[in-house]
C-alpha positions in Angstrom: -4.1 -24.8 4.5 -1.6 -24.8 1.6 0.0 -21.6 0.4 -1.3 -20.2 -2.8 0.9 -20.8 -5.9 2.9 -18.0 -7.6 0.4 -18.1 -10.5 -2.5 -17.4 -8.1 -0.7 -14.5 -6.5 0.3 -13.1 -9.9 -3.3 -13.4 -11.0 -4.5 -11.5 -7.9 -1.8 -8.8 -8.5 -2.9 -8.5 -12.1 -6.6 -8.1 -11.1 -5.6 -5.5 -8.5 -3.7 -3.6 -11.1 -6.8 -3.5 -13.3 -8.9 -2.4 -10.3 -6.4 0.4 -9.6 -6.5 1.6 -13.2 -10.3 1.4 -13.2 -10.5 3.3 -9.9 -8.2 6.0 -11.3 -10.4 6.4 -14.4 -13.7 6.2 -12.5 -16.1 9.2 -12.7 -16.3 9.8 -9.0 -14.3 12.3 -6.9 -10.6 12.6 -7.1 -10.1 12.1 -3.3 -12.0 8.9 -3.4 -10.1 7.6 -6.4 -6.8 8.4 -4.7 -7.9 6.7 -1.6 -8.9 3.6 -3.5 -5.7 3.4 -5.5 -3.7 3.7 -2.2 -5.7 0.9 -0.6 -5.2 -1.3 -3.6 -1.5 -0.5 -3.6 -1.3 -1.5 0.1 -3.1 -4.8 -0.6 -0.6 -5.5 -3.5 2.3 -4.7 -1.2 1.1 -7.1 1.5 0.7 -9.8 -1.1 4.2 -9.3 -2.4 5.8 -9.2 1.0 4.0 -12.2 2.3 4.3 -14.5 -0.7 7.3 -13.5 -2.7 9.6 -11.9 -0.1 8.8 -14.5 2.6 9.0 -11.9 5.4 6.5 -13.9 7.5 9.5 -16.0 8.6 11.8 -13.1 9.4 12.5 -11.7 12.9 10.7 -8.7 14.2 13.7 -6.3 13.6 13.1 -6.6 9.8 9.6 -5.1 10.4 11.1 -2.3 12.6 13.6 -1.5 9.9 10.8 -1.3 7.3 8.6 0.8 9.6 11.2 3.4 10.5 11.0 5.3 7.1 7.2 5.1 7.2 7.2 6.6 10.6 9.5 9.4 9.4 7.3 10.2 6.5 4.2 10.3 8.8 6.0 12.7 11.2 7.1 14.9 8.3 3.6 14.9 6.8 2.1 15.8 10.1 4.6 18.7 10.4 3.0 20.2 7.2 -0.5 20.1 8.6 -0.4 23.5 10.2 0.8 25.1 7.0 -1.9 23.3 4.9 -4.8 23.9 7.3 -4.1 27.4 8.5 -2.6 29.0 5.4 -3.6 32.5 4.5 
């Protein structure tokens, strides 16, 4: 299967941008809108990483370097859970 062209990926990114703006302006709940925008942003990030940055040909250490800050953010966010859940 041939790789999609840059124009095709750009078109998908543009469509996902429009979907994110539409999700943010939609009349449903704020939490759902935030979740949809985050999912759309994740899809756009995967498209950029795979097709423009060519990370699919990089060694595994590159993924570990990229995952380390994400893991730190997750740990720090989880450290806030007791304060957010059991606040007085």
